[in-house]
C-alpha positions as CSV (number, residue, x, y, z in Angstrom):
1,X,0.0,0.0,0.0
2,X,1.0,3.7,-0.5
3,X,0.2,6.5,2.1
4,X,-0.4,9.9,0.6
5,X,0.0,13.0,2.8
6,X,-1.3,16.4,1.7
7,X,-0.5,19.5,3.9
8,X,-3.4,20.1,6.2
9,X,-5.2,17.0,5.2
10,X,-5.6,13.5,6.8
11,X,-3.3,10.7,5.3
12,X,-4.9,8.8,2.5
13,X,-4.1,5.1,2.1
14,X,-4.0,3.9,-1.6
15,X,-3.9,0.2,-2.2
16,X,-1.5,-1.0,-4.9
17,X,-3.4,-2.6,-7.8
18,X,-3.7,-6.3,-7.0
19,X,-4.0,-7.2,-10.6
20,X,-0.5,-6.0,-11.4
21,X,1.1,-8.1,-8.7
22,X,-1.0,-11.2,-9.6
23,X,-0.2,-10.8,-13.3
24,X,3.6,-10.7,-12.5
25,X,3.2,-13.9,-10.4
26,X,1.1,-15.7,-13.0
27,X,1.7,-14.4,-16.5
28,X,-0.4,-15.8,-19.3
29,X,1.1,-18.7,-21.3
30,X,3.1,-17.8,-24.4
31,X,3.1,-19.5,-27.7
32,X,0.6,-21.7,-29.4
33,X,-0.1,-24.9,-27.4
34,X,-0.8,-27.0,-30.5
35,X,2.2,-25.7,-32.3
36,X,4.3,-26.4,-29.2
37,X,3.3,-30.0,-29.0
38,X,3.7,-30.6,-32.8
39,X,7.2,-29.2,-32.5
40,X,7.9,-31.4,-29.6
41,X,6.7,-34.5,-31.4
42,X,8.7,-33.8,-34.5
43,X,12.0,-33.2,-32.6
44,X,11.4,-36.2,-30.4
45,X,10.7,-38.4,-33.5
46,X,13.9,-37.2,-35.1
47,X,15.8,-37.9,-31.8
48,X,14.3,-41.4,-31.5
49,X,15.4,-42.2,-35.1
50,X,18.9,-41.2,-34.3
51,X,19.1,-43.0,-31.0
52,X,17.6,-46.3,-32.4
53,X,19.5,-46.3,-35.7
54,X,21.3,-49.7,-35.9
55,X,21.2,-49.8,-32.1
56,X,22.2,-53.5,-31.9
57,X,25.6,-52.8,-33.5
58,X,28.3,-53.4,-32.5
59,X,28.9,-56.3,-30.2
60,X,32.1,-57.9,-28.9
61,X,31.8,-61.1,-31.1
62,X,28.1,-61.5,-30.1
63,X,28.7,-60.5,-26.4
64,X,28.1,-57.1,-24.7
65,X,30.8,-54.4,-24.8
66,X,32.5,-52.4,-22.0
67,X,30.4,-52.2,-18.8
68,X,27.5,-53.9,-20.6
69,X,29.3,-57.0,-19.5
70,X,28.1,-56.3,-16.0
71,X,24.6,-55.1,-16.4
72,X,23.4,-57.1,-19.3
73,X,23.9,-60.5,-17.6
74,X,22.4,-59.0,-14.5
75,X,19.4,-57.8,-16.5
76,X,19.0,-61.4,-17.7
77,X,18.9,-62.6,-14.1
78,X,16.2,-59.9,-13.3
79,X,14.2,-61.1,-16.3
80,X,14.5,-64.7,-15.3
81,X,13.6,-64.2,-11.7
82,X,10.9,-61.6,-12.0
83,X,12.8,-58.5,-10.8
84,X,15.9,-59.4,-8.9
85,X,19.5,-60.7,-9.3
86,X,20.5,-64.0,-7.6
87,X,24.2,-64.3,-8.5
88,X,26.6,-62.0,-6.8
89,X,28.9,-61.8,-9.9
90,X,32.2,-61.4,-8.0
91,X,30.3,-58.9,-5.7
92,X,29.7,-56.6,-8.6
93,X,26.0,-56.2,-8.0
94,X,26.6,-52.8,-6.6
95,X,23.7,-50.7,-7.8
96,X,19.9,-50.8,-7.1
97,X,17.7,-52.8,-9.4
98,X,15.5,-50.3,-11.2
99,X,17.6,-49.8,-14.3
100,X,18.0,-53.5,-14.8
101,X,14.3,-54.0,-14.3
102,X,13.7,-51.4,-17.1
103,X,16.4,-53.0,-19.4
104,X,14.7,-56.4,-18.9
105,X,11.8,-55.0,-21.0
106,X,14.1,-54.9,-24.1
107,X,15.4,-58.4,-23.5
108,X,11.8,-59.7,-23.0
109,X,10.8,-58.1,-26.3
110,X,13.8,-58.8,-28.5
111,X,15.8,-61.4,-26.8
112,X,19.4,-61.6,-25.6
113,X,21.1,-59.6,-28.3
114,X,22.3,-56.0,-29.1
115,X,18.8,-54.7,-29.7
116,X,17.4,-56.3,-26.5
117,X,20.3,-55.1,-24.4
118,X,19.9,-51.5,-25.6
119,X,16.3,-51.0,-26.4
120,X,15.3,-49.5,-23.0
121,X,18.3,-47.2,-23.0
122,X,17.5,-45.9,-26.5
123,X,13.9,-45.3,-25.4
124,X,15.0,-43.5,-22.2
125,X,17.3,-41.3,-24.4
126,X,14.4,-40.4,-26.7
127,X,12.1,-39.5,-23.7
128,X,14.8,-37.4,-22.3
129,X,14.8,-35.4,-25.5
130,X,11.1,-34.9,-25.2
131,X,11.4,-33.7,-21.7
132,X,14.3,-31.3,-22.4
133,X,12.2,-29.7,-25.3
134,X,9.3,-29.1,-22.9
135,X,11.5,-27.8,-20.1
136,X,13.4,-25.4,-22.3
137,X,10.1,-24.1,-23.8
138,X,8.8,-23.4,-20.2
139,X,12.1,-21.7,-19.2
140,X,12.3,-19.5,-22.3
141,X,8.6,-19.2,-23.3
142,X,9.8,-19.9,-26.9
143,X,8.8,-22.7,-29.2
144,X,12.0,-22.1,-31.3
145,X,14.3,-22.3,-28.3
146,X,12.5,-25.4,-27.0
147,X,13.0,-27.1,-30.3
148,X,16.7,-26.0,-30.5
149,X,17.2,-27.6,-27.0
150,X,16.1,-30.8,-28.4
151,X,18.4,-30.6,-31.4
152,X,21.3,-29.8,-29.2
153,X,20.6,-32.8,-26.9
154,X,20.2,-35.1,-30.0
155,X,23.7,-33.9,-31.1
156,X,25.3,-34.4,-27.9
157,X,27.9,-37.3,-28.1
158,X,27.6,-38.3,-24.4
159,X,23.8,-38.5,-24.4
160,X,23.9,-40.3,-27.8
161,X,26.4,-43.0,-26.8
162,X,24.8,-43.6,-23.4
163,X,21.4,-44.0,-25.0
164,X,22.9,-46.8,-27.1
165,X,24.5,-48.8,-24.3
166,X,23.1,-51.3,-21.9
167,X,24.3,-49.3,-18.9
168,X,22.6,-47.5,-16.1
169,X,23.5,-43.7,-16.5
170,X,21.0,-42.7,-19.1
171,X,18.2,-43.9,-16.8
172,X,19.6,-41.7,-14.1
173,X,19.6,-38.7,-16.4
174,X,16.0,-39.5,-17.5
175,X,14.7,-39.4,-13.9
176,X,16.7,-36.4,-12.8
177,X,15.6,-34.4,-15.8
178,X,12.0,-35.5,-15.2
179,X,12.3,-34.4,-11.6
180,X,13.6,-31.0,-12.6
181,X,10.8,-30.6,-15.1
182,X,8.2,-31.4,-12.3
183,X,9.8,-28.7,-10.1
184,X,9.6,-26.1,-12.8
185,X,5.9,-26.8,-13.2
186,X,5.5,-26.8,-9.5
187,X,7.1,-23.3,-9.3
188,X,4.6,-22.1,-11.8
189,X,1.8,-23.8,-9.8
190,X,2.9,-22.1,-6.5
191,X,3.0,-18.7,-8.1
192,X,-0.4,-19.2,-9.7
193,X,-1.9,-20.1,-6.2
194,X,-0.2,-17.1,-4.6
195,X,-1.6,-14.9,-7.5
196,X,-5.1,-16.1,-6.7
197,X,-4.5,-15.2,-3.0
198,X,-3.4,-11.7,-4.1
199,X,-6.6,-11.3,-6.2
200,X,-8.8,-12.6,-3.5
201,X,-7.2,-10.3,-0.9
202,X,-6.0,-12.9,1.7
203,X,-2.4,-13.0,0.8
204,X,-1.5,-11.3,4.2
205,X,-4.0,-13.1,6.4
206,X,-0.8,-14.4,8.0
207,X,2.6,-12.7,8.1
208,X,3.9,-15.9,6.6
209,X,1.5,-16.0,3.8
210,X,-1.0,-18.8,3.0
211,X,-0.7,-22.4,2.9
212,X,-0.3,-23.7,-0.7
213,X,-2.2,-26.9,-0.6
214,X,-1.1,-30.3,-1.9
215,X,1.5,-29.8,-4.7
216,X,1.1,-32.7,-7.1
217,X,4.1,-31.7,-9.3
218,X,6.4,-31.7,-6.2
219,X,5.0,-35.1,-5.4
220,X,5.8,-36.2,-9.0
221,X,9.3,-34.8,-8.5
222,X,9.7,-36.9,-5.4
223,X,8.6,-40.0,-7.3
224,X,11.1,-39.2,-10.0
225,X,14.0,-38.7,-7.5
226,X,13.1,-41.9,-5.8
227,X,13.4,-43.7,-9.1
228,X,16.7,-41.9,-9.7
229,X,18.0,-43.4,-6.4
230,X,16.7,-46.7,-7.6
231,X,19.1,-46.4,-10.5
232,X,22.2,-45.2,-8.7
233,X,22.7,-43.8,-5.2
234,X,24.1,-40.6,-6.7
235,X,20.4,-39.6,-7.0
236,X,20.7,-38.6,-3.4
237,X,22.6,-35.5,-4.3
238,X,19.7,-34.3,-6.5
239,X,17.3,-34.8,-3.6
240,X,19.4,-32.4,-1.5
241,X,19.9,-29.9,-4.3
242,X,16.3,-29.9,-5.6
243,X,14.9,-29.8,-2.1
244,X,16.8,-26.7,-1.3
245,X,16.0,-25.2,-4.7
246,X,12.2,-25.6,-4.3
247,X,12.2,-24.0,-0.8
248,X,14.1,-21.0,-2.1
249,X,11.8,-20.7,-5.1
250,X,8.8,-20.7,-2.7
251,X,10.3,-18.0,-0.5
252,X,10.9,-15.8,-3.6
253,X,7.4,-16.4,-4.8
254,X,6.0,-15.3,-1.4
255,X,8.1,-12.2,-1.6
256,X,6.9,-11.4,-5.0
257,X,3.3,-11.8,-3.7
258,X,3.9,-9.2,-1.0
259,X,4.1,-11.6,2.0
260,X,5.4,-9.8,5.1
261,X,7.9,-12.6,6.1
262,X,8.5,-14.5,3.0
263,X,11.6,-16.4,4.1
264,X,10.1,-17.3,7.5
265,X,6.9,-18.2,5.6
266,X,8.9,-20.6,3.4
267,X,10.5,-22.1,6.5
268,X,7.3,-22.4,8.4
269,X,5.0,-23.6,5.6
270,X,7.1,-25.1,2.9
271,X,10.0,-27.0,4.5
272,X,8.0,-29.7,6.2
273,X,5.9,-30.5,3.2
274,X,9.0,-30.4,1.0
275,X,10.6,-33.0,3.3
276,X,7.6,-35.1,2.8
277,X,7.4,-34.6,-1.0
278,X,11.2,-34.7,-1.8
279,X,12.5,-37.0,1.0
280,X,9.9,-39.3,2.4
281,X,8.4,-40.1,-1.1
282,X,11.7,-40.8,-2.7
283,X,12.6,-43.2,0.2
284,X,9.3,-45.1,-0.3
285,X,9.9,-45.3,-4.1
286,X,13.4,-46.5,-3.6
287,X,12.3,-49.2,-1.2
288,X,9.5,-50.2,-3.7
289,X,12.2,-50.9,-6.4
290,X,13.4,-53.7,-4.1
291,X,10.0,-55.4,-3.6
292,X,10.8,-58.3,-6.0
293,X,14.0,-58.9,-4.1
294,X,12.1,-58.7,-0.8
295,X,9.6,-61.4,-2.0
296,X,12.4,-63.7,-3.3
297,X,14.1,-66.7,-1.8
298,X,17.3,-66.6,-3.7
299,X,18.0,-62.8,-4.1
300,X,21.6,-61.8,-3.2
301,X,21.9,-61.2,0.6
302,X,18.1,-61.7,1.0
303,X,18.4,-64.3,3.9
304,X,21.5,-63.3,5.8
305,X,19.6,-62.7,9.1
306,X,20.5,-65.5,11.5
307,X,23.6,-66.3,9.6
308,X,25.9,-63.5,8.6
309,X,23.7,-61.0,10.5
310,X,22.6,-61.4,14.1
311,X,18.8,-61.1,14.3
312,X,17.3,-57.9,15.9
313,X,13.8,-59.0,17.0
314,X,12.1,-55.6,16.6
315,X,13.3,-55.0,13.0
316,X,11.8,-57.1,10.2
317,X,14.3,-59.6,8.7
318,X,13.8,-58.2,5.3
319,X,14.9,-54.7,6.3
320,X,17.9,-56.1,8.2
321,X,18.9,-58.0,5.0
322,X,18.4,-54.8,2.8
323,X,20.6,-52.9,5.2
324,X,23.3,-55.5,5.2
325,X,23.2,-55.4,1.4
326,X,23.4,-51.6,1.4
327,X,26.4,-51.7,3.7
328,X,28.3,-54.1,1.4
329,X,27.5,-51.9,-1.6
330,X,28.7,-48.8,0.3
331,X,31.9,-50.5,1.3
332,X,32.5,-51.5,-2.3
333,X,32.2,-47.9,-3.5
334,X,34.3,-46.4,-0.7
335,X,37.1,-48.9,-1.4
336,X,37.0,-48.4,-5.2
337,X,40.0,-46.2,-5.2
338,X,42.7,-45.4,-7.7
339,X,45.6,-47.7,-7.4
340,X,49.0,-46.3,-8.5
341,X,50.0,-49.7,-9.8
342,X,46.7,-50.6,-11.5
343,X,45.2,-47.5,-12.9
344,X,42.3,-47.8,-15.4
345,X,43.6,-46.4,-18.7
346,X,40.5,-44.3,-19.2
347,X,40.0,-43.0,-15.7
348,X,39.4,-39.3,-15.3
349,X,38.8,-36.7,-12.6
350,X,35.8,-34.3,-12.3
351,X,37.8,-31.2,-13.1
352,X,38.2,-32.6,-16.7
353,X,34.6,-33.4,-17.1
354,X,33.0,-29.9,-17.9
355,X,35.0,-29.7,-21.2
356,X,35.2,-33.5,-21.8
357,X,39.0,-33.5,-21.8
358,X,39.3,-37.2,-21.0
359,X,36.6,-39.3,-22.9
360,X,36.3,-43.0,-22.8
361,X,37.0,-45.7,-25.3
362,X,34.2,-48.3,-25.0
363,X,34.9,-50.5,-28.1
364,X,37.8,-51.0,-30.5
365,X,38.2,-53.7,-33.2
366,X,40.8,-53.5,-35.9
367,X,39.6,-56.6,-37.7
368,X,36.3,-55.3,-39.2
369,X,35.7,-54.7,-42.9
370,X,33.5,-52.4,-44.8
371,X,35.2,-49.0,-44.8
372,X,36.3,-49.3,-48.5
373,X,40.0,-49.8,-47.7
374,X,42.3,-52.7,-47.1
375,X,42.5,-52.0,-43.4
376,X,39.5,-51.0,-41.3
377,X,38.6,-50.6,-37.7
378,X,35.6,-49.9,-35.6
379,X,35.5,-47.8,-32.4
380,X,33.0,-46.3,-29.9
381,X,34.3,-43.4,-27.9
382,X,32.2,-41.5,-25.3
383,X,32.9,-37.8,-26.3
384,X,30.9,-34.8,-25.6
385,X,30.4,-32.8,-28.7
386,X,33.2,-30.3,-28.5
387,X,31.1,-27.5,-30.1
388,X,28.9,-27.7,-26.9
389,X,31.2,-29.0,-24.2
390,X,34.1,-26.7,-24.9
391,X,31.7,-23.8,-24.1
392,X,31.0,-25.1,-20.6
393,X,33.0,-22.6,-18.6
394,X,31.8,-19.5,-20.6
395,X,28.1,-20.5,-20.2
396,X,28.7,-21.4,-16.5
397,X,30.3,-17.9,-16.0
398,X,27.3,-16.2,-17.7
399,X,24.8,-18.3,-15.7
400,X,26.5,-17.3,-12.5
401,X,26.4,-13.6,-13.6
402,X,22.7,-13.9,-14.4
403,X,22.0,-15.7,-11.1
404,X,23.9,-13.4,-8.8
405,X,23.7,-10.1,-10.8
406,X,20.2,-10.4,-12.2
407,X,18.5,-12.9,-9.8
408,X,17.4,-14.9,-12.8
409,X,15.7,-18.0,-11.4
410,X,16.0,-20.0,-14.6
411,X,19.8,-19.9,-14.7
412,X,19.9,-20.6,-10.9
413,X,17.8,-23.7,-11.2
414,X,19.7,-25.1,-14.2
415,X,23.0,-24.4,-12.4
416,X,21.8,-26.4,-9.3
417,X,21.0,-29.3,-11.6
418,X,24.4,-29.1,-13.3
419,X,26.3,-28.7,-10.0
420,X,24.5,-31.7,-8.4
421,X,26.0,-33.9,-11.0
422,X,29.6,-32.5,-10.8
423,X,30.5,-31.2,-7.4
424,X,29.8,-34.2,-5.1
425,X,32.6,-36.1,-7.0
426,X,35.1,-33.7,-5.6
427,X,34.5,-35.0,-2.0
428,X,36.6,-38.2,-2.6
429,X,39.1,-37.6,-5.3
430,X,40.9,-40.9,-4.6
431,X,37.9,-42.8,-5.9
432,X,38.0,-44.3,-9.4
433,X,36.0,-42.0,-11.7
434,X,35.0,-42.1,-15.3
435,X,33.6,-39.7,-17.8
436,X,30.3,-41.6,-18.2
437,X,29.4,-40.2,-14.8
438,X,28.6,-36.9,-16.6
439,X,25.6,-38.3,-18.3
440,X,23.0,-36.5,-16.0
441,X,25.0,-33.3,-16.5
442,X,24.6,-33.1,-20.3
443,X,20.9,-32.1,-20.4
444,X,21.6,-29.2,-17.9
445,X,24.5,-28.1,-20.1
446,X,22.1,-28.0,-23.0
447,X,19.7,-25.9,-21.0
448,X,22.5,-23.4,-20.0
449,X,23.5,-23.0,-23.7
450,X,19.8,-22.6,-24.7
451,X,19.3,-19.9,-22.1
452,X,22.3,-18.1,-23.4
453,X,21.1,-18.5,-27.0
454,X,17.9,-16.7,-25.9
455,X,20.0,-13.7,-24.9
456,X,21.7,-13.8,-28.2
457,X,18.4,-14.0,-30.0
458,X,17.1,-11.0,-28.2
459,X,13.8,-9.9,-26.8
460,X,10.6,-10.0,-28.9
461,X,10.4,-6.3,-28.6
462,X,13.8,-5.8,-30.2
463,X,14.1,-4.4,-33.6
464,X,13.9,-6.6,-36.6
465,X,17.6,-6.1,-37.4
466,X,18.6,-7.0,-33.9
467,X,16.4,-10.1,-34.0
468,X,17.5,-11.1,-37.4
469,X,21.3,-10.8,-36.4
470,X,20.6,-12.8,-33.3
471,X,18.7,-15.5,-35.2
472,X,21.6,-15.8,-37.7
473,X,24.1,-16.2,-34.9
474,X,22.0,-18.9,-33.2
475,X,21.4,-20.7,-36.5
476,X,25.1,-20.7,-37.4
477,X,26.0,-22.1,-33.9
478,X,23.4,-24.8,-34.0
479,X,24.6,-25.7,-37.5
480,X,28.2,-26.0,-36.2
481,X,27.0,-28.3,-33.4
482,X,25.2,-30.6,-35.8
483,X,28.1,-30.7,-38.1
484,X,30.4,-31.5,-35.3
485,X,28.1,-34.4,-34.3
486,X,28.0,-35.6,-37.9
487,X,31.8,-35.6,-38.0
488,X,32.0,-37.7,-34.8
489,X,29.2,-40.0,-35.9
490,X,31.5,-43.0,-37.0
491,X,33.2,-43.2,-33.6
492,X,30.0,-42.7,-31.6
493,X,28.4,-45.7,-33.3
494,X,31.4,-48.0,-34.1
495,X,31.1,-47.7,-37.9
496,X,34.0,-49.1,-39.9
497,X,36.5,-46.4,-40.7
498,X,40.1,-46.3,-41.9
499,X,43.0,-45.9,-39.5
500,X,43.7,-42.6,-41.0
501,X,40.1,-41.4,-40.3
502,X,40.5,-42.7,-36.7
503,X,43.5,-40.5,-36.2
504,X,41.7,-37.5,-37.6
505,X,38.9,-38.0,-35.1
506,X,41.2,-37.8,-32.0
507,X,41.6,-34.0,-31.8
508,X,43.4,-33.8,-28.4
509,X,46.3,-35.7,-27.0
510,X,44.1,-36.5,-23.9
511,X,41.7,-38.3,-26.2
512,X,44.3,-41.0,-27.0
């Protein structure tokens, strides 16, 4: 409210227009809804074709390649047993079962071959493209930038290779991106409910602002985060990061609505529900992924109580067994450290990941034919498309400026998702680490680049020359990314090439 004081007259209280504040909280949707979904469908279809193209090739003489050799046989056990592994495999069953349960769908449909091993991964990669298009569209309020986000993710070498491998990380990326998308929609829902409170005049019925009711999208984020933890335990970091993010977003929304104590209001009315939605729900979902193991008689470590583990009468045996299994898995990861005498040739550390300075060689066979020369080879290397990954530090710097200097919530949210995939690995640098751990980071790098592209493109109110120049720059950049991806295509897919072509693909000494 505003108080006007005229000399010799009583003060006059003038209420600020509620409609202005409500409109700022809940702006009308932009773009054409039908056009947006048609654009999403077209980009996703293109991405699916790219991800599924010859997905069953190559194999290691009919067997899985690289770390598929762990997860593909475990998936076969899951399929045979109805959802759980029963063979410790040299104590290398060290991740929760959900990804293998999902990969079992491919083996059920197509059998124990390359297509069956990788079908679910390729499908997860295609769905991630769909999600990134929709998320980018909401962040930028632009159909064009949403479509370009999908194109960039299609052209990302990391996302492409991991979508064509019978490994776990693409599923982690899928559920993390889905959780982030749920929270973006939840933010809009929170602001819409506060806008309604402003219009109805009860926004300050309490100094902390109103209760916001049940938040289904936050609940959905909790389900997705629980599924992420059911893929790999590194999903825990996203629970912490996204939980903090959603409380901060709620506090800022309350402040924008004119709540007297927005931060205290967020603490009093948002923290506890957030703990329920983003902690309790993920725990329940995570435990649910173990239900087939709980119901089994032959699951690994299922019946250790009374043998390896002393029975505690007031705790169900099944939970004691699950805890014993978790302790063994934790011990494996803690002790998986770099040995000076037995270093993995493709190990890397997290400071090399943002620019992809140390990729990974998944497959190499110098006895193949079909390249049109006397000597041919096939190779698959996990490489982040340089035209994107080499821009990581500039776009991160720009995002930090927009977050700190302009309080731009979009950059802040995407930075949180990116950092949750990178920073935790600095806590134990002695641990063995590999470049494929960046798979969940790749979609957030795409979003950072797309947000920056939005700045280059310019506002809708800018002049035609400014917009035209921005569009030209954006189009040229996307063209460079796609051309870079096409150049890398043979070593992203294991296609037969000449030794000379192989050497031309290896741009940096650290790639060798």
